[in-house]
SERO-4910 file (N, C-alpha, C, O; in steps of 0.05 Angstrom, whole numbers):
BEGIN
 pado doro    nc1    nc2    nc3   cac1   cac2   cac3    cc1    cc2    cc3    oc1    oc2    oc3
  Unk    A   2683   1801   2587   2680   1785   2563   2689   1801   2539   2678   1823   2534
  Unk    A   2709   1792   2524   2718   1805   2501   2700   1799   2477   2691   1777   2473
  Unk    A   2695   1819   2461   2680   1816   2436   2700   1822   2414   2710   1844   2412
  Unk    A   2705   1802   2397   2725   1804   2377   2718   1826   2357   2695   1830   2349
  Unk    A   2738   1841   2348   2734   1861   2328   2726   1849   2301   2736   1828   2294
  Unk    A   2708   1863   2287   2699   1853   2261   2721   1853   2241   2737   1872   2240
  Unk    A   2721   1833   2223   2739   1834   2200   2724   1847   2177   2707   1834   2164
  Unk    A   2730   1872   2172   2716   1887   2151   2733   1888   2126   2755   1899   2127
  Unk    A   2723   1878   2104   2739   1876   2079   2748   1904   2069   2769   1906   2057
  Unk    A   2732   1924   2075   2738   1951   2065   2760   1964   2081   2771   1985   2072
  Unk    A   2767   1953   2104   2785   1968   2122   2812   1972   2109   2822   1995   2110
  Unk    A   2825   1951   2098   2852   1954   2088   2853   1975   2065   2871   1992   2066
  Unk    A   2835   1973   2045   2836   1994   2024   2833   2022   2035   2846   2040   2024
  Unk    A   2816   2026   2055   2813   2052   2066   2838   2062   2079   2845   2086   2076
  Unk    A   2852   2044   2093   2877   2053   2106   2898   2060   2084   2913   2079   2087
  Unk    A   2899   2043   2063   2919   2048   2042   2913   2075   2028   2932   2090   2022
  Unk    A   2888   2080   2024   2880   2105   2010   2887   2129   2028   2895   2150   2017
  Unk    A   2885   2126   2054   2889   2148   2072   2919   2154   2077   2927   2177   2079
  Unk    A   2935   2132   2078   2962   2137   2086   2984   2124   2069   3007   2124   2076
  Unk    A   2976   2112   2046   2995   2099   2029   3001   2070   2038   2990   2061   2058
  Unk    A   3018   2056   2023   3022   2028   2027   3034   2022   2055   3029   2000   2065
  Unk    A   3048   2040   2067   3060   2035   2093   3043   2042   2117   3051   2040   2140
  Unk    A   3018   2052   2111   3001   2061   2133   2992   2038   2150   2986   2016   2140
  Unk    A   2990   2043   2176   2981   2023   2195   2957   2034   2211   2956   2058   2217
  Unk    A   2939   2016   2218   2917   2025   2235   2927   2033   2262   2946   2021   2272
  Unk    A   2916   2053   2275   2924   2061   2302   2916   2040   2322   2901   2022   2316
  Unk    A   2927   2043   2346   2918   2026   2368   2888   2028   2372   2878   2051   2371
  Unk    A   2874   2006   2376   2845   2008   2378   2836   2022   2404   2850   2022   2424
  Unk    A   2813   2034   2403   2801   2046   2426   2793   2024   2445   2780   2005   2438
  Unk    A   2801   2026   2471   2793   2007   2491   2765   2015   2501   2763   2033   2518
  Unk    A   2745   2003   2490   2717   2010   2497   2706   1988   2516   2707   1964   2511
  Unk    A   2694   1997   2538   2680   1979   2557   2651   1985   2555   2642   2008   2557
  Unk    A   2635   1964   2551   2606   1967   2549   2593   1950   2571   2605   1932   2582
  Unk    A   2568   1957   2577   2554   1942   2598   2542   1916   2587   2545   1895   2599
  Unk    A   2528   1917   2564   2514   1894   2554   2524   1886   2526   2534   1903   2511
  Unk    A   2520   1861   2520   2530   1850   2494   2517   1863   2470   2529   1865   2449
  Unk    A   2491   1871   2473   2477   1882   2450   2490   1908   2441   2489   1915   2417
  Unk    A   2502   1923   2459   2517   1947   2452   2545   1938   2442   2554   1949   2422
  Unk    A   2557   1919   2456   2584   1911   2449   2587   1901   2421   2605   1908   2407
  Unk    A   2568   1883   2413   2570   1872   2386   2567   1893   2364   2582   1893   2345
  Unk    A   2548   1911   2368   2543   1932   2348   2568   1951   2348   2576   1959   2326
  Unk    A   2579   1958   2371   2602   1975   2372   2626   1962   2357   2641   1975   2343
  Unk    A   2629   1935   2361   2651   1921   2347   2647   1921   2317   2666   1924   2302
  Unk    A   2622   1918   2308   2617   1918   2279   2623   1946   2268   2634   1948   2246
  Unk    A   2615   1966   2282   2619   1994   2273   2649   2002   2274   2659   2014   2255
  Unk    A   2662   1996   2296   2689   2005   2300   2710   1989   2285   2731   1999   2279
  Unk    A   2703   1963   2279   2722   1946   2264   2749   1945   2278   2750   1941   2302
  Unk    A   2770   1949   2263   2797   1947   2273   2805   1970   2292   2826   1970   2304
  Unk    A   2788   1990   2293   2794   2014   2309   2783   2012   2337   2786   2032   2352
  Unk    A   2771   1990   2345   2760   1988   2372   2764   1959   2383   2763   1940   2368
  Unk    A   2770   1957   2408   2771   1932   2423   2750   1934   2445   2751   1952   2462
  Unk    A   2730   1916   2444   2707   1918   2462   2708   1898   2484   2713   1874   2479
  Unk    A   2703   1906   2508   2700   1888   2531   2672   1893   2543   2665   1916   2550
  Unk    A   2657   1872   2545   2630   1874   2557   2630   1865   2586   2641   1844   2593
  Unk    A   2619   1881   2603   2618   1875   2632   2599   1851   2637   2606   1833   2653
  Unk    A   2576   1851   2624   2556   1830   2629   2555   1811   2605   2551   1819   2582
  Unk    A   2559   1785   2611   2560   1765   2590   2533   1750   2587   2513   1759   2598
  Unk    A   2534   1727   2573   2510   1711   2570   2497   1703   2596   2512   1696   2615
  Unk    A   2471   1703   2597   2457   1694   2621   2456   1714   2644   2445   1707   2665
  Unk    A   2468   1738   2641   2469   1757   2662   2445   1777   2660   2440   1787   2638
  Unk    A   2432   1781   2682   2408   1799   2683   2418   1827   2690   2426   1831   2713
  Unk    A   2416   1846   2672   2426   1873   2678   2409   1888   2699   2419   1906   2713
  Unk    A   2384   1880   2702   2367   1893   2722   2377   1889   2750   2374   1906   2768
  Unk    A   2389   1865   2755   2397   1858   2782   2428   1860   2786   2438   1855   2808
  Unk    A   2442   1867   2765   2471   1866   2766   2483   1887   2785   2474   1910   2786
  Unk    A   2503   1878   2800   2517   1896   2818   2547   1896   2810   2559   1875   2805
  Unk    A   2558   1920   2809   2586   1922   2801   2605   1910   2822   2601   1914   2846
  Unk    A   2625   1895   2812   2646   1884   2829   2670   1902   2829   2671   1921   2812
  Unk    A   2689   1897   2846   2714   1913   2846   2728   1909   2819   2741   1928   2809
  Unk    A   2726   1885   2808   2739   1880   2782   2726   1897   2760   2739   1907   2743
  Unk    A   2699   1900   2761   2685   1916   2741   2695   1945   2743   2700   1958   2723
  Unk    A   2697   1955   2767   2706   1983   2771   2734   1987   2759   2740   2007   2746
  Unk    A   2751   1967   2763   2778   1968   2752   2777   1968   2722   2793   1981   2708
  Unk    A   2759   1952   2710   2756   1951   2681   2747   1978   2670   2757   1987   2650
  Unk    A   2727   1990   2684   2718   2017   2675   2741   2037   2677   2744   2054   2660
  Unk    A   2757   2034   2698   2780   2053   2701   2800   2051   2678   2812   2071   2671
  Unk    A   2803   2027   2668   2822   2023   2645   2811   2029   2618   2825   2028   2598
  Unk    A   2785   2036   2617   2773   2042   2591   2780   2070   2581   2783   2088   2596
  Unk    A   2781   2072   2555   2783   2098   2542   2755   2109   2536   2751   2133   2536
  Unk    A   2736   2091   2532   2709   2098   2525   2690   2079   2539   2695   2055   2538
  Unk    A   2669   2089   2552   2649   2072   2565   2622   2077   2551   2614   2099   2546
  Unk    A   2609   2054   2544   2583   2055   2531   2563   2039   2547   2568   2016   2554
  Unk    A   2540   2051   2552   2519   2036   2566   2492   2043   2554   2489   2062   2539
  Unk    A   2472   2026   2560   2446   2029   2546   2431   2053   2557   2422   2070   2541
  Unk    A   2426   2055   2583   2411   2077   2594   2382   2070   2600   2374   2047   2597
  Unk    A   2366   2090   2607   2338   2086   2615   2337   2066   2638   2318   2050   2639
  Unk    A   2356   2067   2656   2356   2051   2681   2359   2021   2676   2355   2005   2694
  Unk    A   2365   2013   2651   2369   1984   2647   2390   1972   2665   2386   1951   2677
  Unk    A   2412   1987   2668   2434   1976   2684   2430   1979   2714   2447   1971   2730
  Unk    A   2407   1990   2722   2398   1990   2750   2420   2000   2769   2426   2024   2769
  Unk    A   2430   1982   2784   2449   1988   2806   2476   1997   2796   2493   2006   2812
  Unk    A   2481   1995   2771   2506   2005   2759   2505   2035   2754   2526   2047   2749
  Unk    A   2481   2046   2756   2477   2074   2748   2496   2093   2763   2507   2111   2751
  Unk    A   2499   2089   2789   2515   2107   2805   2544   2106   2796   2558   2126   2795
  Unk    A   2554   2081   2791   2582   2078   2782   2586   2091   2755   2606   2105   2752
  Unk    A   2568   2088   2737   2570   2100   2711   2570   2130   2713   2584   2144   2698
  Unk    A   2553   2141   2731   2552   2170   2735   2579   2181   2744   2587   2203   2735
  Unk    A   2592   2167   2761   2618   2176   2771   2639   2176   2749   2655   2195   2746
  Unk    A   2639   2155   2732   2658   2154   2710   2652   2175   2689   2671   2184   2675
  Unk    A   2627   2183   2686   2620   2203   2666   2634   2230   2672   2637   2246   2654
  Unk    A   2642   2234   2697   2655   2259   2704   2685   2259   2697   2697   2281   2697
  Unk    A   2696   2236   2690   2725   2235   2685   2733   2225   2658   2756   2228   2650
  Unk    A   2714   2212   2643   2722   2202   2617   2697   2200   2599   2675   2200   2610
  Unk    A   2700   2197   2572   2677   2195   2555   2659   2171   2563   2668   2148   2562
  Unk    A   2635   2177   2570   2616   2156   2579   2589   2163   2566   2577   2184   2572
  Unk    A   2579   2145   2549   2556   2151   2532   2533   2133   2539   2536   2108   2538
  Unk    A   2510   2144   2545   2485   2129   2548   2473   2127   2519   2461   2145   2509
  Unk    A   2477   2104   2507   2473   2100   2479   2444   2104   2471   2438   2118   2451
  Unk    A   2425   2092   2485   2397   2094   2477   2386   2123   2479   2375   2132   2460
  Unk    A   2389   2137   2502   2379   2164   2503   2393   2183   2483   2381   2203   2474
  Unk    A   2417   2177   2476   2432   2194   2457   2423   2189   2428   2430   2205   2410
  Unk    A   2409   2167   2423   2404   2159   2395   2375   2159   2387   2369   2165   2364
  Unk    A   2357   2153   2405   2329   2147   2398   2310   2169   2406   2311   2178   2429
  Unk    A   2293   2177   2388   2274   2199   2393   2254   2191   2415   2245   2168   2415
  Unk    A   2247   2210   2433   2228   2204   2454   2201   2193   2444   2188   2177   2457
  Unk    A   2193   2202   2420   2167   2193   2409   2167   2164   2403   2146   2151   2401
  Unk    A   2191   2152   2400   2192   2123   2393   2193   2105   2418   2194   2081   2416
  Unk    A   2194   2117   2442   2197   2102   2466   2170   2092   2476   2149   2104   2471
  Unk    A   2170   2070   2491   2146   2059   2504   2148   2067   2533   2167   2059   2547
  Unk    A   2128   2081   2543   2127   2088   2571   2113   2067   2587   2095   2053   2577
  Unk    A   2121   2063   2612   2110   2042   2629   2103   2054   2656   2115   2074   2665
  Unk    A   2084   2042   2669   2075   2051   2695   2090   2037   2718   2078   2022   2733
  Unk    A   2115   2043   2719   2131   2033   2742   2155   2051   2746   2156   2073   2735
  Unk    A   2174   2043   2762   2196   2060   2769   2213   2067   2745   2228   2087   2746
  Unk    A   2212   2051   2725   2228   2056   2701   2219   2081   2686   2235   2098   2678
  Unk    A   2193   2083   2682   2181   2105   2666   2184   2099   2636   2165   2103   2621
  Unk    A   2207   2089   2627   2212   2082   2600   2220   2053   2598   2237   2044   2614
  Unk    A   2208   2038   2580   2216   2010   2575   2244   2011   2563   2247   2023   2541
  Unk    A   2265   1999   2575   2292   2001   2565   2300   1981   2544   2323   1981   2535
  Unk    A   2282   1962   2537   2290   1939   2520   2288   1946   2490   2275   1932   2474
  Unk    A   2301   1968   2483   2299   1979   2456   2310   1962   2434   2301   1963   2411
  Unk    A   2329   1945   2441   2342   1928   2420   2323   1907   2409   2330   1895   2388
  Unk    A   2300   1903   2421   2281   1884   2410   2267   1894   2384   2256   1877   2370
  Unk    A   2269   1919   2378   2260   1930   2353   2286   1937   2337   2299   1957   2344
  Unk    A   2292   1922   2317   2317   1926   2302   2319   1953   2290   2340   1965   2289
  Unk    A   2296   1964   2281   2297   1990   2268   2304   2012   2288   2315   2032   2281
  Unk    A   2297   2008   2314   2305   2027   2335   2334   2024   2342   2349   2044   2344
  Unk    A   2342   1999   2346   2370   1995   2354   2390   2003   2332   2412   2011   2338
  Unk    A   2381   2002   2307   2398   2012   2285   2403   2042   2288   2423   2052   2277
  Unk    A   2386   2056   2302   2390   2085   2305   2414   2091   2324   2422   2114   2326
  Unk    A   2424   2070   2337   2448   2075   2354   2474   2076   2338   2495   2084   2348
  Unk    A   2473   2068   2312   2497   2066   2296   2511   2093   2294   2536   2095   2299
  Unk    A   2497   2116   2288   2511   2141   2287   2523   2150   2313   2545   2161   2314
  Unk    A   2510   2144   2335   2520   2151   2362   2546   2136   2367   2566   2147   2376
  Unk    A   2546   2110   2362   2570   2094   2366   2592   2102   2347   2615   2104   2356
  Unk    A   2585   2107   2322   2606   2116   2303   2619   2142   2312   2643   2145   2310
  Unk    A   2603   2161   2322   2613   2187   2331   2631   2183   2355   2653   2195   2357
  Unk    A   2623   2167   2374   2638   2163   2399   2666   2151   2393   2686   2159   2404
  Unk    A   2666   2131   2375   2692   2118   2368   2709   2136   2351   2733   2138   2355
  Unk    A   2696   2151   2333   2711   2169   2316   2724   2192   2332   2747   2200   2326
  Unk    A   2710   2202   2352   2721   2223   2369   2746   2214   2383   2765   2229   2389
  Unk    A   2748   2188   2390   2771   2177   2402   2794   2171   2382   2817   2172   2389
  Unk    A   2786   2164   2357   2805   2158   2336   2797   2172   2310   2786   2159   2292
  Unk    A   2802   2198   2308   2793   2213   2284   2803   2201   2258   2790   2203   2237
  Unk    A   2827   2189   2259   2839   2178   2234   2824   2154   2224   2828   2146   2201
  Unk    A   2805   2143   2239   2789   2120   2231   2763   2128   2219   2747   2111   2212
  Unk    A   2757   2154   2216   2730   2163   2209   2720   2149   2184   2697   2140   2184
  Unk    A   2735   2148   2162   2725   2137   2137   2718   2107   2140   2698   2098   2131
  Unk    A   2736   2092   2154   2731   2064   2158   2706   2059   2175   2690   2042   2169
  Unk    A   2704   2075   2196   2681   2072   2214   2655   2078   2200   2635   2064   2204
  Unk    A   2654   2099   2184   2630   2106   2169   2623   2083   2149   2599   2077   2146
  Unk    A   2643   2072   2136   2637   2050   2117   2626   2026   2132   2607   2013   2123
  Unk    A   2638   2020   2155   2628   1997   2171   2599   2002   2180   2582   1983   2179
  Unk    A   2593   2026   2189   2566   2032   2199   2545   2030   2177   2523   2019   2181
  Unk    A   2552   2039   2153   2534   2037   2131   2529   2008   2123   2506   2001   2117
  Unk    A   2550   1992   2122   2547   1964   2114   2531   1949   2135   2513   1933   2128
  Unk    A   2536   1954   2160   2521   1940   2181   2492   1949   2182   2474   1934   2188
  Unk    A   2488   1975   2177   2461   1985   2176   2444   1971   2155   2420   1966   2159
  Unk    A   2456   1964   2132   2441   1949   2112   2433   1921   2121   2412   1911   2115
  Unk    A   2451   1909   2137   2445   1883   2148   2421   1885   2168   2403   1868   2168
  Unk    A   2422   1905   2185   2400   1908   2204   2374   1915   2191   2353   1906   2200
  Unk    A   2374   1930   2170   2350   1936   2155   2338   1910   2144   2314   1906   2144
  Unk    A   2355   1892   2133   2346   1867   2122   2335   1849   2145   2315   1836   2141
  Unk    A   2348   1849   2168   2339   1833   2191   2312   1842   2200   2294   1826   2205
  Unk    A   2308   1868   2201   2282   1879   2210   2260   1870   2191   2238   1862   2201
  Unk    A   2264   1871   2165   2244   1862   2146   2238   1832   2149   2216   1823   2147
  Unk    A   2260   1816   2153   2256   1787   2155   2240   1780   2179   2223   1762   2178
  Unk    A   2244   1793   2202   2229   1787   2226   2199   1792   2221   2182   1775   2227
  Unk    A   2193   1815   2210   2165   1822   2205   2151   1802   2186   2129   1794   2190
  Unk    A   2166   1794   2165   2155   1775   2146   2150   1748   2159   2130   1735   2153
  Unk    A   2168   1740   2176   2166   1714   2189   2143   1713   2210   2128   1694   2211
  Unk    A   2141   1734   2226   2119   1736   2246   2092   1735   2232   2073   1724   2243
  Unk    A   2090   1747   2209   2064   1749   2194   2054   1721   2186   2031   1719   2179
  Unk    A   2072   1701   2186   2063   1674   2178   2049   1659   2201   2036   1638   2197
  Unk    A   2050   1670   2226   2037   1657   2248   2006   1662   2245   1998   1684   2240
  Unk    A   1990   1641   2248   1961   1645   2247   1953   1667   2266   1962   1668   2289
  Unk    A   1935   1685   2257   1929   1709   2273   1919   1703   2301   1927   1717   2320
  Unk    A   1903   1682   2304   1892   1675   2331   1914   1666   2350   1911   1668   2374
  Unk    A   1937   1657   2340   1959   1647   2356   1982   1667   2359   2003   1660   2370
  Unk    A   1977   1691   2349   1999   1711   2348   2000   1725   2375   1995   1749   2377
  Unk    A   2008   1710   2396   2011   1721   2423   2036   1709   2435   2040   1685   2435
  Unk    A   2053   1726   2446   2079   1718   2457   2078   1720   2487   2077   1742   2498
  Unk    A   2078   1698   2501   2078   1697   2530   2106   1690   2540   2117   1669   2533
  Unk    A   2117   1708   2556   2145   1705   2565   2147   1709   2595   2127   1716   2609
  Unk    A   2171   1705   2606   2175   1706   2635   2172   1735   2645   2161   1739   2666
  Unk    A   2184   1754   2630   2181   1782   2639   2176   1800   2615   2180   1792   2592
  Unk    A   2168   1825   2620   2158   1842   2599   2180   1856   2584   2183   1880   2584
  Unk    A   2196   1840   2570   2219   1851   2555   2214   1853   2525   2232   1863   2511
  Unk    A   2191   1845   2515   2187   1843   2487   2166   1862   2475   2156   1858   2453
  Unk    A   2160   1884   2490   2140   1903   2480   2149   1917   2454   2132   1921   2437
  Unk    A   2174   1924   2452   2183   1936   2427   2182   1916   2404   2175   1923   2381
  Unk    A   2189   1891   2409   2187   1870   2389   2158   1867   2380   2152   1866   2356
  Unk    A   2140   1866   2399   2111   1863   2392   2101   1886   2376   2087   1881   2356
  Unk    A   2108   1910   2383   2098   1934   2369   2110   1935   2340   2096   1941   2321
  Unk    A   2135   1928   2338   2149   1930   2312   2139   1908   2292   2138   1913   2268
  Unk    A   2134   1884   2303   2130   1861   2285   2102   1849   2285   2097   1829   2273
  Unk    A   2083   1863   2300   2055   1855   2298   2048   1830   2313   2034   1813   2303
  Unk    A   2058   1827   2338   2050   1804   2355   2044   1815   2383   2059   1831   2394
  Unk    A   2022   1805   2394   2014   1813   2421   2034   1801   2441   2043   1778   2437
  Unk    A   2041   1816   2461   2060   1807   2481   2048   1808   2509   2034   1826   2516
  Unk    A   2054   1786   2524   2044   1784   2552   2067   1773   2569   2076   1751   2565
  Unk    A   2076   1789   2589   2097   1780   2607   2086   1774   2634   2070   1789   2645
  Unk    A   2095   1752   2646   2085   1744   2672   2095   1765   2693   2080   1773   2711
  Unk    A   2120   1772   2690   2132   1791   2709   2133   1819   2695   2127   1821   2672
  Unk    A   2139   1840   2710   2140   1867   2699   2164   1872   2681   2178   1854   2674
  Unk    A   2168   1898   2675   2190   1906   2659   2217   1899   2672   2235   1889   2658
  Unk    A   2219   1902   2698   2244   1896   2712   2241   1870   2727   2219   1864   2738
  Unk    A   2262   1854   2727   2261   1829   2742   2265   1834   2772   2265   1815   2788
  Unk    A   2269   1859   2780   2270   1865   2808   2243   1863   2822   2241   1859   2846
  Unk    A   2221   1864   2806   2194   1861   2817   2189   1832   2823   2198   1814   2809
  Unk    A   2173   1827   2843   2166   1800   2851   2141   1790   2835   2123   1806   2830
  Unk    A   2142   1764   2829   2119   1752   2816   2102   1738   2837   2112   1722   2852
  Unk    A   2076   1745   2838   2059   1733   2859   2039   1714   2847   2038   1709   2823
  Unk    A   2024   1702   2865   2003   1682   2857   1983   1695   2838   1974   1682   2819
  Unk    A   1976   1720   2843   1957   1734   2825   1968   1737   2797   1952   1735   2778
  Unk    A   1994   1742   2794   2006   1744   2767   2004   1717   2753   1997   1716   2729
  Unk    A   2009   1695   2767   2007   1669   2754   1978   1663   2746   1974   1653   2724
  Unk    A   1959   1669   2763   1931   1664   2757   1922   1681   2733   1908   1671   2715
  Unk    A   1930   1706   2732   1922   1724   2710   1933   1714   2683   1919   1714   2663
  Unk    A   1959   1705   2683   1970   1695   2658   1958   1669   2650   1955   1663   2626
  Unk    A   1951   1652   2670   1938   1627   2664   1912   1632   2650   1905   1618   2631
  Unk    A   1897   1652   2659   1871   1659   2646   1876   1666   2616   1861   1657   2599
  Unk    A   1896   1682   2611   1903   1690   2584   1909   1665   2567   1899   1662   2545
  Unk    A   1926   1648   2577   1935   1624   2562   1911   1606   2556   1909   1595   2534
  Unk    A   1893   1602   2576   1871   1584   2572   1850   1596   2553   1841   1583   2535
  Unk    A   1843   1621   2558   1822   1634   2541   1831   1637   2512   1815   1634   2494
  Unk    A   1857   1643   2508   1867   1646   2481   1877   1620   2468   1885   1620   2445
  Unk    A   1877   1598   2484   1886   1572   2474   1915   1575   2463   1921   1565   2441
  Unk    A   1932   1588   2479   1960   1592   2471   1974   1565   2470   1974   1551   2490
  Unk    A   1987   1559   2448   1999   1532   2445   2027   1530   2458   2036   1508   2465
  Unk    A   2040   1553   2462   2068   1552   2473   2074   1578   2487   2065   1600   2479
  Unk    A   2090   1576   2508   2100   1599   2523   2131   1596   2523   2142   1575   2517
  Unk    A   2145   1617   2531   2173   1618   2527   2188   1625   2553   2180   1643   2568
  Unk    A   2211   1611   2558   2228   1618   2579   2250   1637   2569   2252   1641   2544
  Unk    A   2265   1649   2587   2286   1668   2579   2313   1660   2590   2315   1648   2611
  Unk    A   2334   1667   2576   2361   1658   2583   2371   1671   2609   2389   1660   2621
  Unk    A   2360   1693   2618   2370   1707   2641   2351   1704   2666   2357   1716   2687
  Unk    A   2330   1689   2663   2309   1688   2684   2303   1659   2691   2301   1641   2674
  Unk    A   2300   1654   2717   2292   1627   2727   2265   1620   2714   2246   1636   2714
  Unk    A   2262   1596   2703   2238   1588   2688   2214   1580   2706   2194   1571   2696
  Unk    A   2217   1583   2733   2196   1572   2751   2169   1585   2746   2149   1572   2749
  Unk    A   2168   1612   2740   2142   1625   2737   2129   1615   2711   2104   1612   2711
  Unk    A   2144   1611   2690   2133   1601   2665   2122   1573   2670   2101   1566   2661
  Unk    A   2138   1556   2684   2129   1529   2690   2103   1529   2707   2086   1512   2704
  Unk    A   2101   1548   2725   2077   1550   2742   2052   1556   2725   2031   1545   2729
  Unk    A   2055   1573   2704   2033   1579   2686   2026   1554   2670   2002   1548   2666
  Unk    A   2046   1540   2660   2041   1516   2644   2026   1495   2661   2007   1483   2652
  Unk    A   2035   1491   2686   2022   1472   2703   1993   1479   2709   1975   1463   2709
  Unk    A   1988   1505   2715   1961   1514   2721   1943   1512   2696   1920   1504   2699
  Unk    A   1954   1518   2673   1937   1515   2648   1931   1486   2643   1908   1480   2634
  Unk    A   1949   1468   2647   1944   1440   2643   1923   1429   2662   1907   1412   2654
  Unk    A   1923   1439   2686   1902   1431   2705   1874   1439   2696   1854   1427   2704
  Unk    A   1873   1459   2678   1847   1468   2668   1843   1457   2639   1824   1466   2625
  Unk    A   1859   1438   2631   1855   1424   2606   1868   1437   2582   1863   1428   2559
  Unk    A   1885   1457   2585   1898   1470   2563   1927   1460   2561   1943   1465   2579
  Unk    A   1933   1445   2540   1960   1435   2536   1978   1458   2526   1972   1471   2506
  Unk    A   1999   1462   2540   2018   1484   2533   2046   1473   2533   2054   1459   2552
  Unk    A   2061   1480   2513   2089   1472   2510   2108   1495   2516   2100   1519   2515
  Unk    A   2133   1489   2523   2153   1510   2524   2164   1513   2495   2175   1495   2484
  Unk    A   2160   1537   2485   2166   1542   2457   2196   1546   2451   2204   1549   2429
  Unk    A   2212   1546   2473   2240   1551   2470   2250   1572   2489   2234   1585   2502
  Unk    A   2277   1575   2490   2289   1595   2506   2295   1620   2489   2308   1618   2469
  Unk    A   2285   1643   2498   2290   1668   2484   2312   1684   2498   2316   1682   2522
  Unk    A   2326   1700   2482   2346   1719   2492   2332   1745   2496   2321   1757   2477
  Unk    A   2331   1755   2521   2318   1780   2527   2337   1802   2535   2340   1821   2520
  Unk    A   2351   1798   2557   2369   1819   2568   2398   1812   2563   2416   1827   2571
  Unk    A   2404   1791   2549   2431   1783   2543   2431   1766   2518   2411   1752   2512
  Unk    A   2454   1766   2503   2456   1750   2479   2465   1722   2487   2467   1715   2511
  Unk    A   2470   1705   2467   2480   1678   2472   2510   1677   2477   2522   1698   2481
  Unk    A   2521   1654   2477   2550   1650   2483   2567   1663   2461   2561   1661   2437
  Unk    A   2589   1675   2470   2608   1687   2452   2619   1665   2434   2623   1642   2442
  Unk    A   2625   1672   2408   2635   1652   2390   2614   1635   2377   2621   1616   2363
  Unk    A   2589   1642   2381   2567   1628   2368   2549   1648   2353   2552   1672   2358
  Unk    A   2533   1638   2335   2514   1656   2320   2497   1672   2340   2492   1696   2336
  Unk    A   2487   1658   2361   2469   1671   2380   2483   1691   2397   2471   1708   2411
  Unk    A   2510   1691   2397   2526   1711   2411   2530   1736   2396   2547   1752   2404
  Unk    A   2516   1740   2374   2516   1765   2359   2488   1777   2360   2469   1764   2366
  Unk    A   2487   1804   2356   2461   1817   2358   2442   1806   2336   2419   1800   2342
  Unk    A   2452   1803   2312   2435   1792   2290   2426   1764   2298   2402   1757   2295
  Unk    A   2444   1748   2308   2437   1720   2316   2418   1718   2338   2401   1700   2339
  Unk    A   2420   1737   2357   2401   1738   2380   2372   1741   2370   2354   1726   2378
  Unk    A   2368   1760   2352   2341   1765   2342   2332   1743   2322   2309   1737   2320
  Unk    A   2351   1732   2308   2345   1710   2289   2336   1686   2305   2315   1674   2298
  Unk    A   2350   1679   2326   2343   1655   2342   2316   1659   2355   2299   1642   2355
  Unk    A   2312   1683   2367   2286   1688   2380   2263   1685   2360   2243   1672   2367
  Unk    A   2266   1697   2337   2244   1697   2318   2238   1668   2308   2215   1661   2305
  Unk    A   2259   1653   2303   2254   1625   2294   2239   1609   2316   2220   1595   2309
  Unk    A   2247   1612   2341   2233   1598   2363   2204   1607   2364   2186   1590   2366
  Unk    A   2199   1633   2363   2172   1643   2366   2154   1634   2342   2132   1624   2347
  Unk    A   2164   1637   2318   2148   1631   2295   2142   1601   2293   2119   1593   2289
  Unk    A   2162   1584   2297   2158   1555   2295   2140   1545   2317   2123   1527   2312
  Unk    A   2143   1555   2342   2126   1545   2364   2097   1554   2362   2080   1540   2372
  Unk    A   2092   1577   2349   2065   1587   2347   2052   1581   2321   2030   1591   2315
  Unk    A   2064   1564   2304   2050   1553   2281   2057   1567   2255   2042   1563   2235
  Unk    A   2077   1583   2254   2085   1596   2229   2109   1583   2216   2118   1562   2225
  Unk    A   2120   1596   2195   2143   1586   2181   2162   1609   2176   2155   1628   2162
  Unk    A   2186   1608   2187   2205   1630   2182   2211   1634   2153   2214   1615   2138
  Unk    A   2212   1659   2145   2218   1666   2117   2247   1660   2111   2264   1659   2129
  Unk    A   2254   1656   2085   2283   1653   2078   2298   1679   2085   2286   1700   2083
  Unk    A   2322   1676   2093   2338   1699   2100   2344   1716   2075   2349   1704   2054
  Unk    A   2344   1742   2077   2349   1759   2054   2379   1758   2046   2396   1751   2063
  Unk    A   2385   1764   2022   2412   1763   2012   2431   1780   2027   2455   1774   2030
  Unk    A   2421   1802   2038   2438   1821   2054   2450   1807   2078   2470   1817   2089
  Unk    A   2438   1785   2087   2448   1771   2111   2464   1746   2103   2471   1730   2121
  Unk    A   2470   1743   2078   2484   1719   2068   2512   1717   2081   2521   1695   2089
  Unk    A   2526   1739   2084   2553   1739   2096   2552   1730   2125   2568   1714   2134
  Unk    A   2532   1741   2140   2529   1733   2168   2522   1703   2169   2534   1689   2186
  Unk    A   2504   1694   2153   2495   1666   2153   2519   1647   2146   2522   1626   2159
  Unk    A   2535   1655   2127   2558   1638   2119   2578   1637   2142   2590   1616   2148
  Unk    A   2583   1660   2154   2603   1661   2176   2595   1642   2199   2613   1630   2211
  Unk    A   2569   1640   2205   2561   1623   2227   2547   1597   2219   2536   1583   2235
  Unk    A   2549   1591   2193   2538   1566   2183   2508   1564   2189   2498   1543   2198
  Unk    A   2494   1585   2184   2465   1587   2188   2451   1583   2161   2458   1598   2142
  Unk    A   2432   1565   2158   2418   1561   2132   2403   1586   2124   2391   1600   2141
  Unk    A   2403   1592   2099   2388   1615   2089   2358   1609   2087   2342   1627   2090
  Unk    A   2351   1584   2083   2323   1576   2081   2313   1568   2109   2289   1560   2112
***
């Protein structure tokens, strides 16, 4: 899946300043990424100096993904490989390890985020890998991505730095907007029930309790005991809505809804959330900002809150995708 390079207004003046009126941008770095959440951010940072191809597209579960012969060929053609790390890519780990021996291959999350900011879990992962759910954490990947692309195209350094700073301001605004919006949910209803445990960073960052039916990884099986335990939570807390995810079969969520209704608790599906993948390319939800924006609107509206107006720093993104500011 190709992720289009960002059109950065500052790019042309920077090239002119660096090389005069006849200066041209160099050929873009051919970067291959595993997940869209890295790909979109890399495209925003690299601008005209990078061409991004994502191995996993919308609706793809990275926990279960297995590399195909075509994927291996795509990695072979890359100049730069970027992946999340902390075992998110699961079975791709061995392939990525082999390519790290022959070309620049960066585990973006471990290279960017301080250990103290990580959430540890009691399973084979050890570390919860869903760091992009906290925008302030995922923003810490910007310097890592900027450095990786700059090392491949040193002549792009000024443009890349400008792009990273501009995008960083957008992410800072998004982070504040999410927290402000979540705070409008009545406190008793501020609980997020999802198909699997991908939202712990979101919950910690924005002040909402999180409960996943399945574990951190979708490789784990969901049993009858898991359904019963979550039904107890939903009934006791009078949870008005639970959420399905774009990369996971909704059957476990539906089982909890059915069990809660049998006990007299009416529960709605609050919407589909993006957890391990973004939305369709060429849409607002197919951007990192749009992914978190859509999730937050679904969560807030389904649980009885009112999303805050978007901050002015996101006006350009909203105009590009025809998203209302209010």
